[in-house]
C-alpha positions as semicolon CSV with decimal commas, in nm:
position;residue;x (nm);y (nm);z (nm)
1;X;-0,484;-0,064;-2,824
2;X;-0,483;-0,229;-3,173
3;X;-0,328;-0,065;-3,439
4;X;-0,312;-0,051;-3,804
5;X;-0,025;0,000;-4,018
6;X;0,140;-0,046;-4,376
7;X;0,483;-0,263;-4,371
8;X;0,715;-0,325;-4,655
9;X;0,983;-0,619;-4,660
10;X;1,255;-0,626;-4,425
11;X;1,523;-0,872;-4,474
12;X;1,549;-1,123;-4,797
13;X;1,216;-1,175;-4,952
14;X;1,175;-1,236;-5,312
15;X;0,898;-1,052;-5,515
16;X;0,598;-1,269;-5,504
17;X;0,413;-1,374;-5,847
18;X;0,039;-1,266;-5,894
19;X;-0,038;-1,604;-5,858
20;X;0,143;-1,645;-5,523
21;X;-0,035;-1,349;-5,401
22;X;-0,383;-1,472;-5,472
23;X;-0,326;-1,788;-5,312
24;X;-0,208;-1,590;-4,997
25;X;-0,529;-1,386;-5,052
26;X;-0,765;-1,700;-5,094
27;X;-1,023;-1,725;-4,784
28;X;-1,166;-2,046;-4,936
29;X;-1,100;-2,403;-4,782
30;X;-0,815;-2,460;-4,991
31;X;-0,673;-2,115;-4,981
32;X;-0,375;-1,995;-4,780
33;X;-0,542;-1,673;-4,617
34;X;-0,608;-1,839;-4,289
35;X;-0,260;-1,988;-4,222
36;X;-0,125;-1,677;-4,316
37;X;-0,344;-1,491;-4,057
38;X;-0,289;-1,720;-3,763
39;X;0,102;-1,735;-3,813
40;X;0,071;-1,344;-3,894
41;X;-0,096;-1,286;-3,586
42;X;0,134;-1,528;-3,368
43;X;0,450;-1,365;-3,468
44;X;0,314;-0,997;-3,391
45;X;0,208;-1,134;-3,015
46;X;0,550;-1,225;-2,992
47;X;0,700;-1,182;-2,638
48;X;0,363;-1,175;-2,504
49;X;0,222;-1,505;-2,271
50;X;-0,027;-1,753;-2,402
51;X;0,027;-2,086;-2,614
52;X;-0,315;-2,116;-2,770
53;X;-0,383;-2,020;-3,110
54;X;-0,745;-2,024;-3,121
55;X;-0,748;-1,803;-2,805
56;X;-0,495;-1,562;-2,985
57;X;-0,752;-1,530;-3,257
58;X;-1,061;-1,464;-3,041
59;X;-0,892;-1,220;-2,878
60;X;-0,806;-1,020;-3,184
61;X;-1,104;-1,104;-3,399
62;X;-1,076;-0,818;-3,620
63;X;-0,714;-0,895;-3,716
64;X;-0,680;-0,874;-4,081
65;X;-0,371;-0,890;-4,306
66;X;-0,380;-0,766;-4,675
67;X;-0,118;-0,807;-4,926
68;X;-0,041;-0,589;-5,196
69;X;0,167;-0,604;-5,520
70;X;0,317;-0,282;-5,626
71;X;0,581;-0,187;-5,924
72;X;0,819;-0,116;-5,650
73;X;0,770;-0,461;-5,464
74;X;0,493;-0,574;-5,171
75;X;0,371;-0,420;-4,929
76;X;0,112;-0,547;-4,617
77;X;-0,136;-0,392;-4,461
78;X;-0,230;-0,484;-4,114
79;X;-0,554;-0,396;-3,935
80;X;-0,630;-0,436;-3,568
81;X;-0,281;-0,590;-3,509
82;X;-0,167;-0,619;-3,134
83;X;0,012;-0,304;-3,029
84;X;0,271;-0,505;-2,851
85;X;0,438;-0,530;-3,187
86;X;0,491;-0,165;-3,253
87;X;0,701;0,133;-3,038
88;X;0,551;0,482;-3,124
89;X;0,383;0,352;-3,431
90;X;0,632;0,182;-3,572
91;X;0,683;-0,196;-3,607
92;X;0,962;-0,365;-3,410
93;X;1,225;-0,440;-3,667
94;X;1,272;-0,845;-3,538
95;X;0,886;-0,892;-3,581
96;X;0,867;-0,711;-3,921
97;X;1,164;-0,926;-4,082
98;X;0,964;-1,262;-3,899
99;X;0,638;-1,148;-4,031
100;X;0,787;-1,141;-4,423
101;X;0,954;-1,464;-4,366
102;X;0,609;-1,608;-4,259
103;X;0,470;-1,463;-4,600
104;X;0,807;-1,589;-4,798
105;X;0,764;-1,953;-4,658
106;X;0,396;-1,999;-4,681
107;X;0,373;-1,894;-5,023
108;X;0,686;-2,112;-5,129
109;X;0,611;-2,435;-4,958
110;X;0,235;-2,427;-5,062
111;X;0,347;-2,327;-5,422
112;X;0,647;-2,518;-5,504
113;X;0,678;-2,786;-5,234
114;X;0,352;-2,919;-5,210
115;X;0,352;-3,080;-5,544
116;X;0,683;-3,267;-5,489
117;X;0,664;-3,639;-5,504
118;X;0,630;-3,831;-5,141
119;X;0,926;-4,033;-5,165
120;X;1,214;-4,026;-4,927
121;X;1,467;-3,833;-5,171
122;X;1,195;-3,601;-5,278
123;X;1,137;-3,528;-4,913
124;X;1,492;-3,435;-4,815
125;X;1,548;-3,247;-5,114
126;X;1,213;-3,016;-5,042
127;X;1,373;-2,978;-4,676
128;X;1,686;-2,828;-4,857
129;X;1,491;-2,648;-5,077
130;X;1,294;-2,442;-4,811
131;X;1,610;-2,402;-4,579
132;X;1,796;-2,252;-4,915
133;X;1,468;-2,031;-4,965
134;X;1,541;-1,931;-4,604
135;X;1,905;-1,830;-4,670
136;X;2,007;-2,066;-4,383
137;X;2,294;-2,220;-4,560
138;X;2,672;-2,109;-4,484
139;X;2,877;-2,334;-4,732
140;X;3,241;-2,206;-4,611
141;X;3,146;-2,200;-4,224
142;X;3,293;-2,521;-4,013
143;X;2,991;-2,718;-3,810
144;X;2,915;-2,507;-3,520
145;X;2,528;-2,528;-3,529
146;X;2,398;-2,661;-3,178
147;X;2,017;-2,743;-3,190
148;X;1,834;-2,708;-2,868
149;X;1,503;-2,888;-2,777
150;X;1,299;-2,870;-2,445
151;X;0,959;-2,754;-2,302
152;X;0,811;-2,377;-2,412
153;X;0,671;-2,383;-2,052
154;X;0,962;-2,499;-1,812
155;X;1,007;-2,361;-1,444
156;X;1,226;-2,107;-1,387
157;X;1,516;-2,282;-1,280
158;X;1,527;-2,488;-1,594
159;X;1,511;-2,184;-1,779
160;X;1,774;-2,034;-1,639
161;X;1,984;-2,321;-1,677
162;X;1,926;-2,332;-2,010
163;X;2,065;-1,962;-2,055
164;X;2,359;-2,082;-1,867
165;X;2,433;-2,352;-2,104
166;X;2,357;-2,133;-2,416
167;X;2,616;-1,887;-2,258
168;X;2,884;-2,155;-2,242
169;X;2,810;-2,248;-2,608
170;X;2,846;-1,898;-2,685
171;X;3,205;-1,835;-2,559
172;X;3,294;-2,133;-2,784
173;X;3,163;-1,959;-3,081
174;X;2,868;-2,208;-3,159
175;X;2,538;-2,094;-3,319
176;X;2,226;-2,187;-3,166
177;X;1,911;-2,343;-3,335
178;X;1,574;-2,392;-3,168
179;X;1,212;-2,414;-3,231
180;X;1,217;-2,061;-3,210
181;X;0,964;-2,029;-2,907
182;X;0,988;-1,938;-2,558
183;X;1,130;-2,119;-2,266
184;X;1,383;-2,410;-2,344
185;X;1,392;-2,255;-2,698
186;X;1,459;-1,911;-2,586
187;X;1,687;-1,954;-2,327
188;X;2,010;-2,098;-2,488
189;X;1,986;-1,831;-2,759
190;X;1,962;-1,539;-2,478
191;X;2,254;-1,705;-2,320
192;X;2,471;-1,691;-2,624
193;X;2,394;-1,327;-2,728
194;X;2,608;-1,220;-2,422
195;X;2,877;-1,502;-2,494
196;X;2,912;-1,378;-2,847
197;X;2,944;-1,033;-2,754
198;X;3,190;-1,102;-2,505
199;X;3,388;-1,300;-2,743
200;X;3,338;-1,006;-3,040
201;X;3,180;-1,282;-3,259
202;X;3,019;-1,115;-3,557
203;X;2,725;-1,263;-3,768
204;X;2,615;-1,500;-3,491
205;X;2,334;-1,723;-3,606
206;X;1,993;-1,781;-3,392
207;X;1,778;-1,962;-3,626
208;X;1,423;-2,069;-3,511
209;X;1,230;-2,355;-3,715
210;X;0,877;-2,371;-3,666
211;X;0,572;-2,496;-3,847
212;X;0,203;-2,363;-3,893
213;X;0,036;-2,602;-3,647
214;X;0,231;-2,495;-3,340
215;X;0,334;-2,132;-3,420
216;X;0,076;-1,983;-3,167
217;X;0,224;-2,202;-2,892
218;X;0,583;-2,119;-2,995
219;X;0,561;-1,800;-3,147
220;X;0,937;-1,688;-3,243
221;X;1,133;-1,534;-2,927
222;X;1,281;-1,187;-3,013
223;X;1,647;-1,324;-3,037
224;X;1,539;-1,538;-3,335
225;X;1,735;-1,361;-3,648
226;X;1,659;-1,632;-3,916
227;X;1,310;-1,772;-3,928
228;X;1,187;-2,044;-4,112
229;X;0,844;-2,209;-4,126
230;X;0,830;-2,592;-4,256
231;X;0,480;-2,738;-4,365
232;X;0,465;-2,992;-4,114
233;X;0,639;-3,168;-3,805
234;X;0,807;-3,419;-3,978
235;X;0,968;-3,202;-4,209
236;X;1,027;-2,969;-3,929
237;X;1,225;-3,268;-3,752
238;X;1,417;-3,345;-4,064
239;X;1,541;-2,974;-4,116
240;X;1,661;-3,023;-3,735
241;X;1,866;-3,328;-3,819
242;X;1,987;-3,183;-4,140
243;X;2,056;-2,873;-4,083
244;X;2,231;-2,893;-3,707
245;X;2,556;-3,041;-3,632
246;X;2,448;-3,152;-3,265
247;X;2,145;-3,168;-3,062
248;X;2,111;-3,066;-2,682
249;X;1,764;-3,173;-2,480
250;X;1,648;-2,997;-2,211
251;X;1,350;-3,100;-1,985
252;X;1,024;-3,047;-2,146
253;X;0,717;-3,247;-2,163
254;X;0,581;-3,479;-2,419
255;X;0,686;-3,330;-2,753
256;X;1,032;-3,353;-2,629
257;X;1,019;-3,719;-2,561
258;X;0,869;-3,779;-2,896
259;X;1,149;-3,538;-3,050
260;X;1,400;-3,805;-2,879
261;X;1,225;-4,076;-3,018
262;X;1,233;-3,953;-3,365
263;X;1,600;-3,871;-3,323
264;X;1,700;-4,215;-3,166
265;X;1,522;-4,382;-3,466
266;X;1,688;-4,166;-3,715
267;X;2,052;-4,245;-3,559
268;X;1,983;-4,625;-3,518
269;X;1,922;-4,684;-3,875
270;X;2,226;-4,930;-3,986
271;X;2,348;-4,672;-4,265
272;X;2,379;-4,417;-3,987
273;X;2,561;-4,644;-3,724
274;X;2,925;-4,444;-3,785
275;X;2,810;-4,109;-3,811
276;X;2,872;-3,888;-3,559
277;X;2,629;-3,676;-3,405
278;X;2,696;-3,516;-3,061
279;X;2,354;-3,556;-2,844
280;X;2,343;-3,479;-2,489
281;X;2,016;-3,487;-2,252
282;X;2,084;-3,197;-1,984
283;X;1,897;-3,017;-1,702
284;X;1,964;-2,851;-1,363
285;X;1,986;-3,033;-1,016
286;X;1,619;-3,139;-0,947
287;X;1,527;-3,238;-1,323
288;X;1,709;-3,590;-1,309
289;X;1,376;-3,759;-1,300
290;X;1,265;-3,647;-1,619
291;X;1,582;-3,768;-1,793
292;X;1,608;-4,105;-1,555
293;X;1,242;-4,210;-1,677
294;X;1,335;-4,156;-2,047
295;X;1,641;-4,339;-2,019
296;X;1,497;-4,600;-1,843
297;X;1,206;-4,630;-2,125
298;X;1,454;-4,629;-2,410
299;X;1,672;-4,889;-2,253
300;X;1,398;-5,124;-2,201
301;X;1,237;-5,052;-2,562
302;X;1,530;-5,019;-2,791
303;X;1,839;-5,147;-2,556
304;X;2,195;-5,027;-2,507
305;X;2,239;-4,953;-2,847
306;X;2,021;-4,678;-2,847
307;X;2,132;-4,553;-2,486
308;X;2,510;-4,558;-2,615
309;X;2,392;-4,262;-2,887
310;X;2,373;-3,992;-2,607
311;X;2,511;-3,862;-2,275
312;X;2,326;-3,769;-1,976
313;X;2,489;-3,452;-1,808
314;X;2,323;-3,298;-1,479
315;X;2,397;-2,962;-1,365
316;X;2,693;-2,894;-1,540
317;X;2,701;-2,626;-1,822
318;X;3,033;-2,608;-1,896
319;X;3,091;-3,009;-1,947
320;X;2,768;-2,987;-2,205
321;X;2,937;-2,704;-2,383
322;X;3,298;-2,886;-2,382
323;X;3,131;-3,226;-2,510
324;X;2,952;-3,015;-2,799
325;X;3,292;-2,805;-2,880
326;X;3,450;-3,121;-2,919
327;X;3,189;-3,307;-3,095
328;X;3,228;-3,041;-3,360
329;X;3,541;-3,154;-3,454
330;X;3,460;-3,500;-3,498
331;X;3,157;-3,397;-3,724
332;X;3,392;-3,151;-3,934
333;X;3,676;-3,448;-3,938
334;X;3,375;-3,706;-4,085
335;X;3,213;-3,434;-4,341
336;X;3,572;-3,416;-4,478
337;X;3,639;-3,768;-4,502
338;X;3,317;-3,842;-4,637
339;X;3,289;-3,511;-4,907
340;X;2,966;-3,444;-4,754
341;X;2,838;-3,069;-4,704
342;X;2,885;-2,877;-4,370
343;X;2,560;-2,724;-4,398
344;X;2,347;-3,007;-4,487
345;X;2,390;-3,346;-4,353
346;X;2,307;-3,511;-4,692
347;X;2,482;-3,862;-4,598
348;X;2,228;-3,889;-4,291
349;X;1,972;-4,199;-4,402
350;X;1,630;-4,095;-4,285
351;X;1,347;-4,385;-4,342
352;X;1,061;-4,284;-4,530
353;X;0,850;-4,409;-4,200
354;X;1,016;-4,107;-4,036
355;X;0,903;-3,873;-4,347
356;X;0,553;-3,939;-4,349
357;X;0,310;-3,761;-4,159
358;X;0,119;-3,978;-3,902
359;X;-0,257;-3,907;-3,818
360;X;-0,328;-4,066;-3,478
361;X;-0,672;-4,212;-3,563
362;X;-0,804;-4,540;-3,468
363;X;-0,716;-4,706;-3,807
364;X;-0,364;-4,586;-3,792
365;X;-0,317;-4,668;-3,423
366;X;-0,421;-5,019;-3,468
367;X;-0,193;-5,055;-3,792
368;X;0,117;-4,998;-3,567
369;X;0,380;-5,284;-3,532
370;X;0,488;-5,243;-3,135
371;X;0,692;-5,562;-3,091
372;X;1,059;-5,622;-3,078
373;X;1,064;-5,864;-3,355
374;X;1,157;-5,594;-3,619
375;X;1,477;-5,345;-3,679
376;X;1,526;-5,129;-3,367
377;X;1,477;-4,817;-3,580
378;X;1,153;-4,927;-3,750
379;X;1,057;-5,009;-3,362
380;X;1,163;-4,624;-3,259
381;X;0,949;-4,498;-3,545
382;X;0,639;-4,696;-3,452
383;X;0,690;-4,613;-3,078
384;X;0,690;-4,230;-3,148
385;X;0,366;-4,247;-3,330
386;X;0,198;-4,460;-3,068
387;X;0,334;-4,219;-2,827
388;X;0,203;-3,948;-3,027
389;X;-0,131;-4,110;-3,060
390;X;-0,159;-4,199;-2,684
391;X;-0,111;-3,817;-2,595
392;X;-0,348;-3,709;-2,823
393;X;-0,612;-3,956;-2,682
394;X;-0,543;-3,806;-2,342
395;X;-0,450;-3,442;-2,421
396;X;-0,565;-3,329;-2,747
397;X;-0,925;-3,180;-2,819
398;X;-0,954;-3,396;-3,161
399;X;-0,829;-3,709;-3,009
400;X;-1,010;-3,705;-2,688
401;X;-1,357;-3,670;-2,903
402;X;-1,232;-3,944;-3,139
403;X;-1,195;-4,187;-2,805
404;X;-1,524;-4,034;-2,657
405;X;-1,698;-4,125;-3,005
406;X;-1,523;-4,440;-3,112
407;X;-1,397;-4,590;-2,795
408;X;-1,019;-4,675;-2,706
409;X;-0,743;-4,723;-2,945
410;X;-0,641;-5,064;-3,007
411;X;-0,271;-5,143;-2,965
412;X;-0,095;-5,455;-3,094
413;X;0,246;-5,470;-2,903
414;X;0,448;-5,631;-2,642
415;X;0,299;-5,590;-2,303
416;X;0,618;-5,474;-2,137
417;X;0,704;-5,221;-2,398
418;X;0,314;-5,051;-2,366
419;X;0,345;-5,092;-1,987
420;X;0,678;-4,928;-1,951
421;X;0,485;-4,647;-2,214
422;X;0,216;-4,631;-1,966
423;X;0,464;-4,564;-1,660
424;X;0,657;-4,299;-1,872
425;X;0,365;-4,089;-1,945
426;X;0,268;-4,127;-1,572
427;X;0,583;-4,004;-1,456
428;X;0,531;-3,667;-1,687
429;X;0,177;-3,612;-1,544
430;X;0,393;-3,662;-1,177
431;X;0,627;-3,414;-1,271
432;X;0,357;-3,182;-1,406
433;X;0,487;-3,179;-1,751
434;X;0,155;-3,307;-1,901
435;X;-0,146;-3,101;-1,939
436;X;-0,462;-3,339;-1,860
437;X;-0,832;-3,226;-1,878
438;X;-0,918;-3,449;-1,544
439;X;-0,731;-3,479;-1,284
440;X;-0,557;-3,831;-1,340
441;X;-0,398;-3,973;-1,643
442;X;-0,609;-4,271;-1,787
443;X;-0,501;-4,502;-2,045
444;X;-0,667;-4,446;-2,383
445;X;-0,595;-4,764;-2,558
446;X;-0,619;-5,122;-2,501
447;X;-0,381;-5,365;-2,609
448;X;-0,514;-5,664;-2,805
449;X;-0,337;-5,968;-2,964
């Protein structure tokens, strides 16, 4: 039964200005209320099944959130909130912390960050400011933060494996950062909590980084003890690679493949050639096919240089954890020698093409350069954007409607690369890792010369 309650801040939330409160209350088209309401409802629904923000709002049509500024500080009044967020009428503390993290970040990124310049240095500084505002930096702590990527709806075997890997990481006093949702984002955290308890590790970090567009599909799992909401997917991805010291990729779907292309594109920049950044693709026995197809596509499109940037380890959590633990020593030594911060990877070069939000419409898709006659990191960026557009045209409502109204996306690229991309997407369908409105995958693009 829906619950109404008054909630006061817990965790770290600075006092909001009157202007910030008014913008959060603003229900007009440019106001922040709709974003605040959607993200807050997703947080309050944490732990429940469902990955559709629209359906969640339809299930709780009367949910409302009010913000009050008082002499003693801030308070929220919730109306018709999901009862699963409460125990005997009191809100669960972790959900309370997540709720005020949402308020903090939405107010801050729209008041301070949205006015930033769109050049590369300004974007990197904006990501830094958001993470600092969320208190995610530990300046005197040696590199130990492992980012874990993977699907939010993986099968039970893959989920159990991600827990086992997290347990081995925790035994080596490594902290976890994920997209904060269920599946491969929850498993490593859950495994690490037990290991950290065994090792009597205090102040363990379970960092979740999300963004408004996907928080309903990946609502913060209960283990997350530090939550940060970024303004868009590109800044979210940059936050992962600036904050984290190494990345583990578990089986997932198309989103995970896009993340891989983003990361490889960044690492393949000439300025990052000597930069240590441990990267492992891993899963249980039976998940080899996912990584075999991705590895084959990477080899064909980006070459052996890209393949050399990662290791594939199947069904061996101990080997994964040992690889990461050893990698942290290399990262620490490099940061010391280069006088770079342990807590934020300033020395990593990210080309502006990876920072600009990409809208997969007909104009942008036809403008992509998908030929090998360009720097390999640029090709990786264009492939990631083409991948995003093809997925949108096959899976996402807005993309499907655009194809129906204006015809297929037109792409200019090497036939061999585009054929390999088609095969990769088909393999995801065969492995049931790609949701489709029909029974078969059909290309939503045509190749033009």
